[in-house]
C-alpha positions as a Python dict, from the first residue, in 0.01 Angstrom:
ca = {
    (1, 'M'): (0, 0, 0),
    (2, 'A'): (134, 340, -91),
    (3, 'L'): (133, 587, 193),
    (4, 'V'): (13, 938, 120),
    (5, 'E'): (233, 1207, 263),
    (6, 'C'): (99, 1550, 356),
    (7, 'K'): (376, 1794, 284),
    (8, 'E'): (434, 2136, 429),
    (9, 'P'): (573, 2424, 222),
    (10, 'V'): (950, 2451, 201),
    (11, 'F'): (1106, 2789, 267),
    (12, 'D'): (1462, 2829, 146),
    (13, 'R'): (1673, 3124, 37),
    (14, 'Q'): (1553, 3117, -324),
    (15, 'V'): (1185, 3089, -228),
    (16, 'D'): (1225, 3388, 5),
    (17, 'E'): (1392, 3584, -277),
    (18, 'I'): (1115, 3498, -526),
    (19, 'L'): (842, 3596, -282),
    (20, 'G'): (1024, 3920, -197),
    (21, 'L'): (1061, 4016, -563),
    (22, 'L'): (692, 3947, -624),
    (23, 'E'): (600, 4170, -330),
    (24, 'E'): (809, 4448, -488),
    (25, 'G'): (588, 4421, -798),
    (26, 'I'): (830, 4249, -1036),
    (27, 'E'): (667, 4020, -1296),
    (28, 'R'): (717, 3641, -1294),
    (29, 'S'): (893, 3643, -1631),
    (30, 'E'): (1144, 3904, -1511),
    (31, 'I'): (1210, 3707, -1192),
    (32, 'A'): (1264, 3389, -1393),
    (33, 'E'): (1509, 3567, -1621),
    (34, 'K'): (1693, 3725, -1327),
    (35, 'L'): (1732, 3392, -1145),
    (36, 'G'): (1851, 3208, -1457),
    (37, 'Y'): (1542, 3007, -1549),
    (38, 'K'): (1476, 2949, -1918),
    (39, 'N'): (1111, 3043, -1889),
    (40, 'P'): (852, 3132, -1623),
    (41, 'M'): (714, 2777, -1625),
    (42, 'S'): (1044, 2652, -1480),
    (43, 'L'): (998, 2899, -1196),
    (44, 'D'): (641, 2774, -1145),
    (45, 'N'): (763, 2414, -1133),
    (46, 'Y'): (1029, 2505, -877),
    (47, 'M'): (771, 2671, -655),
    (48, 'R'): (523, 2387, -703),
    (49, 'R'): (784, 2137, -582),
    (50, 'R'): (810, 2347, -269),
    (51, 'N'): (432, 2331, -220),
    (52, 'F'): (336, 2677, -346),
    (53, 'S'): (82, 2750, -617),
    (54, 'W'): (27, 3056, -835),
    (55, 'D'): (-273, 3271, -747),
    (56, 'S'): (-365, 3468, -1058),
    (57, 'R'): (-588, 3710, -866),
    (58, 'Q'): (-317, 3814, -622),
    (59, 'K'): (-37, 3773, -880),
    (60, 'M'): (157, 3591, -612),
    (61, 'F'): (269, 3242, -510),
    (62, 'V'): (61, 3128, -216),
    (63, 'L'): (85, 2829, 13),
    (64, 'R'): (-94, 2529, -123),
    (65, 'P'): (-389, 2438, 88),
    (66, 'S'): (-223, 2162, 288),
    (67, 'A'): (-412, 1842, 329),
    (68, 'T'): (-515, 1770, 683),
    (69, 'R'): (-411, 1449, 850),
    (70, 'Q'): (-769, 1324, 836),
    (71, 'S'): (-786, 1369, 458),
    (72, 'C'): (-456, 1181, 425),
    (73, 'I'): (-595, 896, 630),
    (74, 'A'): (-913, 895, 421),
    (75, 'I'): (-711, 877, 99),
    (76, 'S'): (-497, 590, 226),
    (77, 'C'): (-811, 405, 345),
    (78, 'R'): (-964, 444, -1),
    (79, 'C'): (-645, 296, -148),
    (80, 'M'): (-666, -1, 89),
    (81, 'V'): (-1032, -64, 5),
    (82, 'H'): (-958, -47, -368),
    (83, 'R'): (-666, -289, -324),
    (84, 'R'): (-880, -535, -127),
    (85, 'R'): (-1154, -522, -390),
    (86, 'R'): (-899, -580, -663),
    (87, 'L'): (-740, -872, -479),
    (88, 'S'): (-1072, -1031, -394),
    (89, 'S'): (-1197, -1028, -752),
    (90, 'P'): (-1219, -1377, -908),
    (91, 'N'): (-948, -1309, -1165),
    (92, 'S'): (-686, -1140, -949),
    (93, 'R'): (-342, -1301, -940),
    (94, 'R'): (-358, -1377, -571),
    (95, 'T'): (-697, -1548, -601),
    (96, 'V'): (-582, -1758, -898),
    (97, 'R'): (-259, -1850, -715),
    (98, 'T'): (-455, -1953, -406),
    (99, 'R'): (-690, -2166, -615),
    (100, 'R'): (-391, -2339, -778),
    (101, 'K'): (-230, -2410, -440),
    (102, 'S'): (-549, -2554, -297),
    (103, 'R'): (-601, -2765, -610),
    (104, 'D'): (-241, -2892, -587),
    (105, 'K'): (-292, -2982, -220),
    (106, 'Q'): (-588, -3196, -320),
    (107, 'V'): (-422, -3357, -624),
    (108, 'L'): (-75, -3429, -482),
    (109, 'P'): (-183, -3674, -207),
    (110, 'A'): (-382, -3870, -462),
    (111, 'I'): (-77, -3892, -691),
    (112, 'R'): (152, -3986, -402),
    (113, 'S'): (-79, -4263, -283),
    (114, 'S'): (-91, -4410, -632),
    (115, 'L'): (291, -4407, -656),
    (116, 'V'): (351, -4581, -324),
    (117, 'I'): (448, -4945, -383),
}
């Protein structure tokens, strides 16, 4: 089962610089050029990896609404339920493997008894 991690925003020197330049009124494209990014989308990706998202109304990077612990637990529970449903379906690998093992347990003693001299 994959665990879902709720991440907090990461503040480092470059994030602080980007946020400061935006507060001064400098455009995203100018900030990207100043910091050495090829285009503003690279800057967006950098900020997204640090759990910020672009708010077009404020023209600013804002903290992503962080998922609460309860929502993380709910997501992981949904994953577990989906996995159980998938594994309990008649054609899942585990079900087929279990059927083969049980069939072999029934067939092998009969073969062994016929081979005993």
